[in-house]
N, C-alpha and C positions, 0 to 999 in steps of 0.2 A: 576513521574507527565505517565500517558498514557492517551497522545491525541486519543479526541474522534471523529475527524479527521481531513485527508490531503487531499491535492489537490498537483496536480502539477503546481513547479514553473516557469509558464511557461514569464522567465524570460532566460530559460534555452535549451526550444525545451521542444521536444513528446517523450516523451518515444521510446525505437529505436522496437519495435518489430513489428511482419512482419501481425500483423492486431493491428484493433483502438481499444483501452482499454481506458477503462474510466481513466476522470481527475480526481474525488474525493474516498474520499475513507471511506467506515464507518466504525464505530466497530465494529466489532459483540460480541453481545451479551446479557445472556441468556433468554429469549420471557418468561419466566415464574419469577423467579430473577433480572431479570434486570442489573446481576453479567457478567465485564467480561471475555470473554470466551477467552478463554489462550492454546494455541500447547507451548510443546517446554520452558511456564515458557512465551514468549508473548503472547502480543497478536496478533487477526485476524481480521485482517479488511475489508470489503464486495461493487465492485466500486456501483457507485447509475447508470449505465448505462448498461440496458441490453439487448446483441450483442447474437443474433442464440438462443434465444428462455434460455438464459444464463445469467451472472455476473460473473463480475472478485473478484477472492480474492488472501490476498491479505496475507498469510502468510511466518513463520519463520522454518525451513526444525532441524533447527540443526548448518548447517556450512550455510547458504545463504538466503533471504529473498528472492521469487518467487512472479509471478503473474500467476497465471493458471484459467484458464474458468469454470465455474459451470457447464458448460453442459456436457464438452467432459476431461474435463485434468485430472477427476482421478480413480479413477481404479471404481463408484462405479454412472454407464453416468445418466443425468437428475437429477440432485441436480436441480430443479428452485426456492428452497425459501430457505432462510433463515435457518429456519429451518432445512430442508434436509441437507444442512452441515451443520449448529452443529451440528446434527441429528454423522451423518462422519465420524468428525469430530470426534469428544468420544469413535468411538467405538475403543474395547480394541485392534480387530485388528489397526487397523492405524496408519503406520510408514511411513514417509512420502518419505522414497523411492522405498518400494512397494505401498503406492494408490494412489501417485500423478505418472497420463501418460502420456502428456500431458501437459511437461511447456512452455508457452509466454517468458520465461522474471526472465532471478535472478540475484539481485545484486554477484559483486567481494566475497569472501568469508572472513566471517565475525569471530573472536577471543571472543572467549564466554569471559568476562568476561574485555575488554580493553575497553577501547576510540569509536572503531567501533562496540560495544554491547547495541546500546539502544531497548525503547520502543515502535520502529516502525525506517520504512527504509529515514531515514536522513541522508541528506548529502550523498553517497553509489554510489559507478558506477553501470548503469548498463547495463547488454552484453543478447545480442538475442544470441538464438541455430544455430547452421545448422537446423535444424528443430525443428520442436513442439513431443518432446522426450519425455519418461522415466529420472530418475538418472542415471542411466544403461550408457543408451547408449547416455549419455547428452556429445553435442562434443557447442565448446560454437562458434564464433564468431570470430573472432583477432579482424581486427576491428570493432566494433564494441558499444564497451565501453564509453556512456553516462557520461555526465552528470547532466539528465533530472529531478532536484531535487525534490523531494518531500518535504514539508512543511506543518505541525498542519496549521490548519489555526483554531484556538480560539487559540482568545487573549488570557491574562492576567492583562493592564491595567498597563498604570504606574510604574514603580520600578519588575515588574514582572518577569520571566523566558521566554517571551514571546508579548510581548509592538510588539502593530502597528510600525508599518514604518514614515519619513517623517512628517507632522500633520495629519501622519490617529489616533482615540481617540478609544479603546477598547467601544462595549459596554458591558452594562449588560450583556445581550446574547451570548460576550463571542466574536462575529462579528465587527472587524474592520471598522469604516468608515472610510472612506477616500475625504482627500482634494484638494483648490485648484490643481483639477484634475489627480491627482494618480490616483492608480490601482489598484488592484490587490487582493489574499485573508489577506494581511495585510501594502493594501497600495503603498506594491511595485518599482511596476514603473514607473516615471515620466513620466509626457505627454512631446510631442518632442518639 
């Protein structure tokens, strides 16, 4: 099942990028049909925060998950709306290695059809490039592997695949209602 909303699990720190990144990523859907938008058989997510006239786009490239800016990360510039990004990604000439120009962050390589190959970049290490560049020139910092996890922030209730933690209760809207001072998308942070 595809998660509709990802958040940074702040128990593990921030993603190791050279610029500020969104902390919440929502599923990119087709605005007319409301169907999930897929690239290389994986969903695309967009950050909920605007930075420098653009927003973060999180997508699978066929080998790695990557985060790029809609403003200057693609070969087409100034993609300022979700619709702009959708149209660009749907174009027959789109190819990750040619169409992504400035990479902010990538995961370690993901073997397709393995336990790492999920519909979202969960439990993967993130690596910062030495500079924001394209895939052909990509060099990764060897000291920046971080386990700043993304987690699906939509709960499924008791016995489901994504239950709230500790004493949290899943609401009908799929959000955890935390109790006893717990915090986080899944009530994963206990009070001190």
